[in-house]
N, C-alpha and C positions, 0 to 999 in steps of 0.2 A: 519377472521376481522368482526367490528361492523359495523351498518349500516350506524354510524357516517363517517367509515374512510372509506369506500368504495371508489374505484376511482371514480371521476367525469368523467361524460360524455367529450368526446374530451380528450383536455391534459389539465393537473394540471397545474393551476395557482402555478408560482415559487417566492423565493425571496432570496436573496445571502444576506448572512452577511462576510463580511471583503472582500474590493476588492483591495489586494493585487494581485501579479503576478499569481496565483493560485485561486484567486477569481474570476480573471476577465475572467480564462480559463473556469470555472464554467458558466459565463455569456456567453462566445463562446458556448460553449457546447449544454448549453439550446437554444440558439439561433439557431443553428443545427439542433436543432430537431423539432423547431417549437415550442416551448414551451414559453409560454408568462412570462414575468419578470416583475412584478407587485410591488417589492418592492427591495429598496437595502442601506444597511447599512453599512457605516465603520465610524471608530472615526473621520477621516479627512473628517470634510462636504465639504471641498471647492472641494477636489479632486474628493468627491463624487458625486458631485452637477456638475461640469466638465464632468464627465464621464456618467453621464446619461443625459444631455445635449445631445449628440450626437446620443441620440437614440430615437428612433421614439415609444416607448411603455408606456411614462410619468409615468416611474414607481415612486411612493413614494422614499424619502430620508431621511433615520435618522441618526442619529450618536448612539443611543441607541436601542440595538436589543430586548430589550423587546417592545419597542417601535411598533419596525415591527411588533411581536406580537402580539402587540394589534390592530393593524389597520384589523386584522380578514381578511378573505379570502385567505388564502395563504394554500395551499396544498401540495406544494412541497419545502422544504426549505433546502436550500446549507450551510452548515458551512463550510469556510474557513479563520474562523480567526486560533488564535495561541492557541497551544494543552493545556495551562491552563484553557482556556475558554469553550472548549466544553463540560464538562460535566454539567456545567450548563445550558447551552444554551440547549443541547439536551433533558438534563429532564423538561426543561420548555415547547420544542416544544411537547414532550411526553402528558405531563399535559395538554396542549393546544389541543391535539387530531387532530395534523398535521398529514395527511395520512403519507405522506412520508419525510422520514428525509437522507438525503448525510451527510456525516462529512467526513473532510479531514482526513486525517492519521498524526501523531498518535493518534488515538480512544483519549486517555487521557493520562494523565502523571502518572498516577498509576491502581496498576492491581484492585485493590479494584472500582476505580471511572470508568475504562471501564467496569468490570462487573454488577455495578447499572446501567450504560446507556443502557447496553442489557437488563436487565429485567425490566427498567420501562419500555421500547419501548416494548416490548411482553406483559406486565401488561395494557397499554394501547390501544394497538391495532394499533399504529406505525409503519411502516416497516423501517425500518434501514440500512440502507449500509455505508460501511468506502469505499473510495476512494482509495484501492489498486489498482492505475491505471496501471501496469504493466500485473495484470490478465486479461484485457479486448483490451489490445495491439491484433494485426494482430501478429506479430511476434510473439509474446510470446506463443499465441494461438498455432500457429502451429509448434514453438521448444517444447512446451508441449507433442503435438499429435506424434511429432517424438519421441521422447525419449519416450513415453508409446508404440510406436508401435515396439521399443527395438532397435533401430538404435543402440545404443551403449552399449546395456545387460543391468544388474542391476547398480544402481548408486553405487562406492565405494568412491570416493571423489568429492566434486565440489568444484570449486576457482573462486569466483567474487574477480574482481578490479575493484572498484566503485569510490574511489579516496575521495576527499573531499565533503564536506556536512553535516555531522554529523552522528552518528551513529543512532538518531530518527530519524532525518528529510530524509533523503536520503537512509542513508542504511535500516530503515526499510525495506523498499521496495522490496531492495533484500534478506532480511531474512527471510520476505515473502512469496518470489516468489522461494525460493529455495525448502518449504514445498508444495508448489501449483504444482510445476514442477512434483513432486514425490507421488503425496495423501500421504506425510508426514507429521508427526508432532513433533515441537522440544521437546528433553527431557533432553537438559543441553545445558549450554551456558559457555565459558571460554573466559574472554578478559581482556586484557591492553588497556588502553584509556591515551590519552592526558592529563601530568600533568599540562600542561600550556597551556591551549587551546586559540586557538583565541578569539578576541571577537566575538561576537557570533553575524551574522548578523542583526539578528532580532533586536535587543536589550540588554542591561547589563542584565536585568532579567531572561532573558533565559540559558540553560545550553544545550550543544548539542556537547560534543569533537568528536573528530575522534578518530581513533586506530584500532588496530585490535580484531576481533571477530572470535571465534570458536564456532559452534552448532554442535551436535550431533542431526540426526534427525532418526527418526522409522516408518516405515512405515506399512499398516494398516495390513502385514502378518509378522510383525515382523523384516524384513530387514533394518539393519541401514548402515548410512553412515555419514562421516561429513562433514563438508560444511566449508571453511575458508574463511574470506572476509576482503579484504584491505580497508581500511577507512581512511588514515591516514590523515591529514588535509593540508601536502605537497605531497599529491599524485593529479597529475592534473586530473579530471575526466573523467574518460575511461568506465565504465559500460562494461567492458569483464565478460563474465562468459564461465568456462571450465568445461565439465563434463568428469571425467575419469570413463569410465564402464567398466563392465565385459568383453566387447566385441570392446568397441574402445574408442574413445574420440571424443567430440563434443566442437566448440568453437564458439561463437557468441557476438554479443552488440545490445545496444540499436540505438545507431544514426548513425552509418556508411549506408548511401543507398546501395543498392543492386547493382550490384551483391558480390560485396567486402564486405558488411556488412551481406551479409543472414546468411550463417554460412559454418563453416570448418570442417567435418568431415572424420573422419580415421577408418574403423570400419573394422574386420573381413568379410571375404566372407562369405555370408550366409550357403553356404554348407560346410566351414571349422570348422564352430561354435559347432561341437561336438567332434573335435579332441581334446585329451588332452592338456590343459593348457599348459605343460611343452615344446610341440612342437614350435619351431618357423613357425610363421605362419605371415607373411608380410601383414597388413592391406591395405586397399584399401580405395580410394577417396570416399566418398557418395554423391551424389547430393542432394541437400538440398536447396529449395527456400525458406525462411520465412518470404518472404514479405517487404512491407515498414519498416521504421526507426520508433523508437515510437514517435509518435503525442500524447501530453497532452492532448489537447482538444477534439480531437478522441476518444481517452481511456476512458476521464472521461462523453463523451458524452452516449457512451457503457455502464459505469456504471450503467447513470442516467435511459438509455432506459431499462438496467436489474431491477432495483430498480421499476419503475412504470409500469413495463410490466409483462415478465413468471419467473422474481426474482430468475434465475439458480442457483444464485452463492451467497454461504452463505460468504459475509467480513464479517460478525458481529464477528463470533467467530473466524476468520482469524484474526479482528484487536484485538480482546482482546488478542489472544495469540502473536502478533507481539509486543503488549505493553510489554508482559513478559518477550520475549527476550531481547529488549533491556532495561529494568529497572534492568535484571539478568546479563547484562553486565555489567551494574554497579555494583553491587553488588561483584559479579565476583572481580572487578577492586579492589575494598576495600579490600579484603580478603590477598593477588592480587593473580587474576589469577586462585585462584580456582575453580573446578566445582562447578555451581548452577544448582541444579534440579530444571526442568521444567515441568509441569506450576506453577508458585510461590504459594505459599499457607502459610498460621499464619500471621507469622508479616511481612512477604517481600510483602504481598499482601496491604500495608500502605506505603509501601517507594514510593516514590514521588520524579521525577524529574523536575524541568520545561523545558520543551522541547518545541522549538518553534511549 
């Protein structure tokens, strides 16, 4: 990292672009870390000023993100706007040599733009992160640790009932989470998306239908499994995940408080795992405490702390890969339902969908 971009002594001065629900969670996350907020940006000036008035940090309020960058002194930029604006903001932040940038997911709306953002930040010495917040929740981390320890063996099938929220907005996090849980990469995607999606809550200029998505994943050692995601608009938000493994099954969710929401695991006893699989072996319950339900502020704060601290998580390449899966789902739906190879390549990199 260049001398210009070294982390300043103490906590970096932060600014947040976009003060919708997620942007305000970014502010709350920064507050929880004791990081000073020196700038706030939102197209709705009245709402931004009202929000800023209730705070003690006297942050500057602007309606154009370019004015926020022109203020100077911003060392950590949180980009909580909608998808189509991410590329231009992140490229400008990198050119301005802002040391740290946290971008909301989806990282961008095309594979080409996502890769351009990653390359620009690397070239200018800006440390970039994508807020793939499920990777930072205590429950997600505990579930990953249990799976890596072999609680249900190797994965054969992964089911996720997410429900409404859009493939690119909410579904993307579960598509990424599956790869992260097993240190795998998506190698193909097939999808059937809603043909007449409900109007997007973010406005008519955005497109993010629900639907059913299947993804083929490959682990580093060549082991393959399939993930199936129920993301239909008429299914209530559930966020339940089921892993079918070679030695058992595990089920968990994001939001149910423990103990009911911790986990449900049935697996072969350890002393019977070498028996031929054709033999009848009754699985037994396995106690597994995954901790508290998902808290988006806590998870975002953990992502920020990793970004400006040890930086142990590579969310940039994961952000690129998750954009590829979502756009690949749209390409598959147009074929219809054919498998689209991942990562995207050739002309498919230019395919762009106005994800919120």
